[in-house]
C-alpha positions in Angstrom: -241.0 8.4 41.1 -243.1 11.2 39.6 -244.7 13.8 41.8 -248.4 12.7 42.6 -249.4 16.2 43.0 -248.2 17.3 39.5 -249.6 14.2 37.8 -252.9 14.6 39.5 -253.2 18.3 38.6 -252.2 17.5 34.9 -254.9 14.9 34.9 -257.5 17.2 36.2 -256.6 19.9 33.7 -256.8 17.4 30.9 -260.2 16.3 32.0 -261.5 19.8 32.5 -260.3 20.8 29.0 -262.1 17.8 27.6 -265.3 18.6 29.3 -265.2 22.3 28.5 -264.5 21.2 24.7 -267.5 18.9 24.7 -269.8 21.5 26.2 -268.5 24.3 23.9 -268.4 22.4 20.7 -272.2 22.5 20.0 -272.3 26.1 21.0 -269.6 27.0 18.5 -271.5 25.1 15.8 -274.7 27.1 16.7 -272.8 30.3 16.6 -271.3 29.6 13.3 -274.7 28.7 11.8 -276.3 31.9 13.3 -273.4 33.9 11.8 -274.2 32.4 8.4 -277.9 33.3 8.8 -277.1 37.1 9.7 -274.8 37.3 6.8 -277.5 36.0 4.4 -280.1 38.4 6.0 -277.7 41.3 5.5 -277.4 40.4 1.9 -281.2 40.2 1.5 -281.6 43.4 3.4 -279.2 45.2 0.9 -281.0 43.8 -2.0 -284.4 44.9 -0.7 -283.1 48.4 0.0 -281.9 48.7 -3.5 -285.2 47.6 -4.8 -287.2 49.8 -2.5 -285.1 53.0 -3.1 -286.6 53.9 -6.5 -290.2 53.2 -5.1 -289.5 55.5 -2.0 -288.2 58.2 -4.3 -291.3 58.1 -6.5 -293.6 57.9 -3.5 -292.0 60.9 -1.9 -292.3 62.9 -5.1 -296.0 61.9 -5.4 -296.6 63.1 -1.9 -294.8 66.3 -2.5 -297.2 67.0 -5.3 -300.2 66.3 -3.4 -301.6 69.1 -1.4 -301.1 68.7 2.4 -304.3 67.7 4.4 -305.5 71.0 5.7 -306.3 71.5 9.2 -310.1 71.9 9.8 -311.0 75.6 10.1 -313.7 76.3 12.6 -315.6 79.6 12.1 -318.9 80.7 13.3 -320.9 83.9 12.7 -319.5 85.8 15.5 -315.9 84.8 14.5 -316.4 86.0 11.0 -317.7 89.4 12.2 -314.8 89.5 14.6 -312.2 88.9 12.0 -313.9 91.6 9.8 -313.8 94.1 12.6 -310.2 93.2 13.6 -309.0 94.0 10.1 -311.2 97.0 10.1 -313.0 96.1 6.9 -316.6 96.8 5.7 -318.6 93.9 4.6 -318.2 95.1 1.0 -314.4 95.2 1.3 -314.5 91.7 2.8 -316.7 90.4 0.0 -314.3 91.9 -2.5 -311.3 90.2 -0.9 -313.3 86.7 -0.7 -314.9 87.0 -4.2 -318.4 86.6 -2.8 -321.3 89.0 -2.8 -322.0 91.5 -0.1 -325.2 89.6 1.0 -323.2 86.4 1.5 -321.1 88.2 4.0 -324.1 89.4 5.8 -325.6 85.8 5.8 -322.5 84.5 7.2 -322.4 87.1 9.9 -326.0 86.5 10.9 -325.5 82.8 11.0 -328.0 82.0 8.2 -325.5 80.1 6.1 -321.8 79.1 6.5 -318.8 79.7 4.2 -317.6 76.9 2.0 -314.2 75.3 2.5 -312.5 77.5 0.1 -313.9 80.8 1.6 -313.0 79.5 5.1 -309.6 79.0 4.0 -309.3 82.4 2.6 -310.7 83.8 5.9 -308.2 81.9 7.9 -305.5 83.3 5.6 -306.8 86.9 6.1 -306.3 86.5 9.9 -302.5 86.7 9.5 -302.4 89.5 6.8 -300.8 92.8 7.8 -302.6 96.2 7.3 -300.1 97.0 4.4 -300.7 93.9 2.7 -304.5 94.0 3.1 -304.5 97.5 1.6 -302.5 96.2 -1.4 -304.9 93.3 -1.8 -307.9 95.6 -1.7 -306.4 97.9 -4.3 -305.5 94.9 -6.6 -309.1 93.5 -6.3 -310.8 96.8 -6.7 -308.8 97.6 -9.8 -309.6 94.1 -11.3 -313.2 94.6 -10.5 -313.2 98.1 -12.2 -311.6 96.5 -15.3 -314.1 93.6 -15.5 -317.2 95.9 -14.8 -316.9 98.0 -17.9 -316.3 94.9 -20.1 -319.3 93.2 -18.7 -321.4 96.5 -19.3 -320.3 96.6 -23.0 -321.2 92.9 -23.4 -324.5 93.5 -21.9 -325.2 96.5 -24.1 -324.0 94.7 -27.2 -326.4 91.7 -26.4 -329.3 94.2 -25.8 -329.0 95.8 -29.1 
């Protein structure tokens, strides 16, 4: 006669395997279906990345060509005068550097009017210029002004005659 204990344990194992198999089978089917979905999504992603790569390259080149959005520069009358004194410039020298008239600098410092965006940008750049570079810039501007002045006088004299 067979051993009851071993027969019973074999039957329990068989039934347990059967129960586990019935519980796991639907999960295995779901896992298999999900793996197929993931694989398809990977293929779609790769195709989209290939399609987007040229567009990204052209967009990056366009943004590189566009000037960066400038930070808003805040200047008031006292600030303009402070910059000029810090750089040890006269109003005439500052006007020469910024390509504006002497009276414009005076009006800015008195608060009668405010500089335009381009002049604000130039003033902001002057804040970080060293003394040597500032002297070079003044020399260049004064030479350019001296070259233009005689030409303007001859043109005025020729038109007057």
